[in-house]
DOVO-698884 format. One record per residue: residue number from 1; residue in one letter; x, y, z of N, C-alpha, C in turn. Coordinates in steps of 0.02 Angstrom, whole numbers, plus 50000, padded with zeros to 5 digits. Layout:
<rs>
R   seq   type     nxx     nyy     nzz    caxx    cayy    cazz     cxx     cyy     czz
R   NUM      a       X       Y       Z       X       Y       Z       X       Y       Z
...
</rs>
This chain:
<rs>
R   seq   type     nxx     nyy     nzz    caxx    cayy    cazz     cxx     cyy     czz
R     1      m   50041   49942   50000   50000   50000   50000   50044   50062   50000
R     2      a   50034   50106   49954   50073   50168   49947   50037   50225   49981
R     3      y   50073   50263   50017   50045   50321   50050   50054   50383   50007
R     4      v   50005   50426   50006   50008   50488   49969   50001   50545   50019
R     5      a   50045   50593   50013   50042   50650   50060   49979   50689   50049
R     6      q   49947   50706   50103   49884   50744   50100   49900   50818   50093
R     7      e   49859   50852   50054   49866   50924   50047   49818   50958   50095
R     8      w   49842   51013   50126   49804   51047   50178   49795   51121   50161
R     9      t   49737   51147   50177   49727   51219   50174   49747   51248   50242
R    10      i   49754   51313   50245   49771   51344   50310   49717   51331   50361
R    11      s   49654   51333   50340   49599   51319   50387   49602   51247   50411
R    12      g   49616   51201   50366   49621   51131   50385   49680   51119   50432
R    13      l   49735   51153   50419   49793   51147   50463   49777   51175   50533
R    14      a   49740   51230   50535   49722   51261   50598   49680   51213   50640
R    15      v   49633   51178   50608   49592   51129   50645   49634   51070   50667
R    16      e   49673   51043   50622   49713   50983   50637   49766   50997   50690
R    17      l   49797   51055   50688   49851   51071   50735   49826   51108   50797
R    18      r   49761   51124   50797   49730   51160   50852   49766   51226   50866
R    19      m   49774   51263   50813   49808   51328   50816   49767   51380   50779
R    20      d   49779   51443   50794   49746   51497   50759   49771   51499   50687
R    21      r   49725   51510   50641   49745   51509   50570   49794   51566   50554
R    22      r   49792   51621   50592   49840   51676   50581   49910   51654   50599
R    23      t   49915   51614   50652   49981   51588   50672   50008   51542   50618
R    24      i   49965   51500   50591   49986   51455   50537   50006   51496   50476
R    25      g   49966   51545   50459   49982   51587   50401   50048   51622   50408
R    26      k   50062   51646   50469   50126   51679   50482   50184   51631   50474
R    27      a   50175   51570   50499   50228   51520   50494   50241   51500   50422
R    28      l   50189   51505   50380   50197   51485   50310   50223   51541   50265
R    29      t   50238   51598   50294   50267   51652   50254   50331   51628   50221
R    30      g   50333   51633   50157   50392   51611   50119   50389   51538   50098
R    31      v   50338   51501   50119   50331   51431   50099   50285   51429   50038
R    32      d   50308   51399   49985   50267   51394   49925   50216   51338   49932
R    33      p   50154   51352   49914   50104   51298   49916   50119   51246   49862
R    34      v   50096   51184   49874   50107   51132   49824   50059   51141   49766
R    35      r   50002   51172   49780   49957   51189   49725   49909   51243   49749
R    36      s   49880   51279   49702   49830   51330   49717   49769   51317   49675
R    37      d   49711   51326   49705   49648   51315   49671   49608   51379   49678
R    38      n   49607   51420   49627   49577   51487   49629   49608   51528   49686
R    39      k   49572   51538   49742   49597   51579   49797   49625   51538   49855
R    40      t   49624   51473   49850   49645   51429   49905   49713   51398   49889
R    41      d   49758   51403   49938   49824   51372   49932   49824   51307   49973
R    42      f   49861   51258   49947   49866   51193   49980   49940   51179   49997
R    43      y   49950   51152   50057   50018   51140   50081   50025   51067   50103
R    44      l   50087   51043   50101   50101   50977   50129   50119   50985   50203
R    45      m   50098   50937   50243   50111   50939   50315   50186   50943   50329
R    46      a   50227   50908   50289   50299   50909   50299   50327   50980   50291
R    47      d   50302   51019   50242   50324   51088   50232   50302   51132   50291
R    48      v   50242   51120   50315   50215   51159   50370   50256   51147   50434
R    49      v   50268   51084   50450   50306   51067   50510   50377   51095   50505
R    50      r   50409   51088   50447   50477   51115   50438   50477   51190   50449
R    51      a   50429   51226   50420   50425   51299   50428   50415   51318   50501
R    52      m   50372   51281   50535   50359   51297   50606   50419   51283   50650
R    53      l   50455   51229   50635   50515   51214   50674   50570   51266   50661
R    54      e   50577   51287   50598   50627   51338   50582   50610   51403   50617
R    55      q   50546   51420   50619   50525   51482   50651   50538   51478   50726
R    56      k   50525   51420   50756   50533   51412   50828   50607   51411   50848
R    57      t   50649   51377   50810   50719   51371   50828   50761   51428   50801
R    58      g   50733   51467   50756   50771   51522   50727   50818   51500   50673
R    59      t   50818   51437   50656   50860   51413   50602   50820   51417   50538
R    60      g   50855   51421   50485   50821   51426   50422   50857   51385   50370
R    61      d   50851   51407   50311   50883   51375   50255   50959   51374   50267
R    62      p   50991   51316   50264   51063   51313   50276   51103   51358   50230
R    63      q   51080   51366   50168   51116   51410   50122   51110   51483   50144
R    64      k   51052   51502   50169   51043   51571   50194   51086   51582   50256
R    65      e   51087   51532   50300   51128   51538   50361   51202   51543   50343
R    66      q   51224   51504   50293   51294   51507   50272   51309   51575   50240
R    67      a   51263   51601   50201   51272   51667   50170   51277   51721   50224
R    68      r   51234   51715   50276   51236   51763   50331   51303   51760   50367
R    69      l   51327   51699   50380   51392   51690   50413   51448   51718   50369
R    70      n   51446   51705   50304   51496   51732   50259   51497   51808   50259
R    71      k   51437   51838   50262   51433   51911   50263   51464   51938   50327
R    72      l   51449   51906   50384   51479   51928   50447   51555   51923   50445
R    73      r   51581   51869   50417   51654   51861   50411   51683   51914   50366
R    74      a   51650   51928   50310   51674   51980   50264   51674   52048   50297
R    75      d   51621   52063   50335   51618   52126   50371   51675   52132   50422
R    76      q   51690   52076   50456   51744   52075   50505   51811   52088   50471
R    77      i   51822   52058   50413   51884   52068   50376   51890   52140   50352
R    78      e   51834   52168   50327   51835   52238   50305   51851   52285   50362
R    79      m   51824   52271   50421   51838   52313   50479   51912   52310   50497
R    80      a   51941   52250   50495   52012   52242   50510   52055   52279   50460
R    81      l   52036   52275   50396   52073   52311   50344   52067   52386   50352
R    82      a   52008   52410   50369   51997   52481   50380   52041   52506   50438
R    83      k   52046   52465   50491   52090   52483   50547   52162   52486   50524
R    84      d   52184   52437   50485   52253   52436   50460   52268   52496   50417
R    85      r   52219   52518   50377   52229   52576   50332   52216   52642   50368
R    86      r   52200   52637   50432   52184   52696   50473   52124   52734   50445
R    87      e   52076   52696   50420   52013   52725   50396   51958   52718   50447
R    88      y   51974   52688   50503   51926   52673   50555   51945   52711   50618
R    89      l   51897   52743   50649   51909   52780   50710   51860   52757   50763
R    90      p   51885   52727   50817   51840   52705   50869   51800   52763   50899
R    91      v   51738   52751   50914   51694   52804   50941   51723   52833   51005
R    92      e   51751   52791   51048   51779   52815   51111   51834   52866   51099
R    93      l   51876   52854   51049   51930   52901   51033   51902   52967   51008
R    94      l   51852   52963   50965   51820   53024   50939   51787   53063   50995
R    95      e   51750   53029   51039   51718   53064   51095   51769   53097   51140
R    96      s   51824   53062   51152   51877   53090   51194   51908   53152   51163
R    97      a   51922   53149   51098   51951   53207   51063   51903   53266   51063
R    98      l   51839   53253   51051   51790   53307   51050   51781   53337   51119
R    99      s   51782   53296   51171   51777   53321   51239   51836   53366   51256
R   100      e   51895   53345   51235   51955   53386   51247   51951   53452   51208
R   101      f   51927   53448   51146   51918   53509   51107   51869   53557   51142
R   102      a   51814   53530   51166   51763   53571   51200   51792   53602   51264
R   103      r   51832   53563   51301   51862   53589   51362   51909   53647   51346
R   104      q   51950   53639   51295   51997   53692   51276   51960   53753   51249
R   105      a   51908   53742   51208   51869   53799   51181   51836   53837   51237
R   106      k   51809   53801   51286   51776   53834   51342   51826   53878   51380
R   107      a   51886   53852   51392   51937   53890   51428   51955   53954   51388
R   108      i   51961   53948   51323   51978   54006   51282   51921   54057   51285
R   109      f   51860   54035   51278   51802   54081   51280   51799   54117   51347
R   110      e   51813   54082   51401   51807   54112   51468   51863   54161   51483
R   111      t   51923   54149   51457   51980   54192   51475   51995   54246   51423
R   112      l   51965   54242   51365   51981   54290   51312   51968   54363   51330
R   113      p   51911   54380   51360   51901   54451   51377   51956   54479   51423
R   114      k   51975   54440   51473   52027   54463   51519   52094   54471   51483
R   115      r   52110   54422   51440   52173   54426   51402   52173   54485   51354
R   116      l   52116   54499   51323   52111   54557   51278   52122   54622   51317
R   117      k   52093   54626   51376   52100   54686   51418   52173   54695   51438
R   118      q   52208   54640   51455   52279   54645   51473   52321   54664   51414
R   119      a   52304   54636   51355   52344   54650   51295   52331   54721   51270
R   120      n   52272   54748   51283   52255   54815   51259   52219   54853   51314
R   121      p   52256   54883   51359   52225   54918   51415   52180   54976   51394
R   122      a   52184   54998   51331   52144   55054   51308   52071   55033   51295
R   123      l   52057   54967   51296   51988   54945   51285   51943   54970   51341
R   124      k   51886   54995   51322   51838   55021   51370   51794   54964   51395
R   125      a   51763   54975   51453   51719   54925   51484   51663   54905   51436
R   126      r   51636   54954   51400   51582   54939   51352   51606   54892   51297
R   127      e   51666   54903   51272   51693   54860   51219   51705   54789   51246
R   128      i   51729   54785   51308   51740   54719   51339   51673   54682   51345
R   129      r   51619   54718   51366   51554   54686   51373   51528   54661   51305
R   130      v   51541   54700   51251   51520   54679   51184   51558   54615   51165
R   131      i   51622   54614   51179   51663   54555   51164   51638   54495   51205
R   132      e   51625   54505   51269   51600   54451   51311   51533   54425   51286
R   133      t   51489   54471   51265   51423   54451   51239   51431   54407   51177
R   134      e   51474   54428   51131   51484   54389   51070   51517   54322   51084
R   135      l   51564   54321   51130   51596   54258   51149   51546   54211   51182
R   136      n   51501   54238   51223   51450   54197   51254   51402   54168   51202
R   137      k   51387   54206   51150   51345   54181   51095   51381   54123   51060
R   138      a   51446   54133   51046   51484   54080   51012   51489   54019   51057
R   139      r   51501   54030   51123   51505   53974   51169   51439   53936   51172
R   140      q   51383   53972   51172   51318   53939   51174   51305   53900   51110
R   141      a   51326   53928   51053   51317   53892   50990   51355   53825   50991
R   142      v   51416   53827   51017   51455   53765   51022   51424   53718   51074
R   143      a   51400   53747   51129   51370   53706   51182   51307   53671   51158
R   144      d   51273   53701   51110   51212   53671   51083   51226   53610   51040
R   145      m   51289   53602   51020   51308   53543   50982   51318   53486   51031
R   146      r   51279   53434   51024   51281   53379   51072   51300   53315   51036
R   147      l   51333   53272   51072   51347   53204   51048   51303   53158   51088
R   148      g   51243   53145   51064   51198   53101   51100   51183   53130   51169
R   149      k   51195   53091   51221   51178   53112   51288   51235   53151   51321
R   150      n   51292   53155   51289   51350   53189   51319   51344   53264   51312
R   151      d   51355   53300   51365   51357   53372   51363   51431   53390   51366
R   152      l   51457   53417   51312   51528   53429   51308   51552   53486   51354
R   153      w   51506   53527   51376   51526   53585   51415   51523   53574   51490
R   154      d   51494   53520   51512   51488   53510   51584   51539   53461   51610
</rs>
C-alpha cells in the first residue's frame, strides 16, 4: 500500500494542529504551496512542520545561514582592513578628542576678555562687554552641539 501525502489548506491545518489560522499563516510566510485552486492554497504537512520548526528554533535554510555567516566574516575582515589603513576611528577616541576640544574651547572663551584687556589696556568697559556678549553667543552655539547624551561643556 502506497501512502500519498495529503494536501492541507490553512483552515484545515488550523483545525488539525489546534492553532489559530493567523499563526499558521505567519509560519507559512515564504513557503510555496504545492498547489493553488483559485483563491485557496494547499500545503504539505511536511512543509508546514519544517517551517514551524525553523521559526521556533530560529534556524532557516542552511544556504541562507551560510550566506549570513559569510557576510559577517566579510564585514569583520573589512573592519580589520579599515583599521590597518587607518580608515577606522573608534567612537571612544572620537568622543575623547571632541571632549578635549570642548574643554579647551571653553577655557579660551572664558579667558579671552581678560586677556584682551591685558593686551590692550585702552579697551573700554563697554567694548569688553560687547566682546563678552559675542563670545557667550559663540560658546552657546558650540554648547548646543551635542553628541547624544554627552554634554561637552559640563
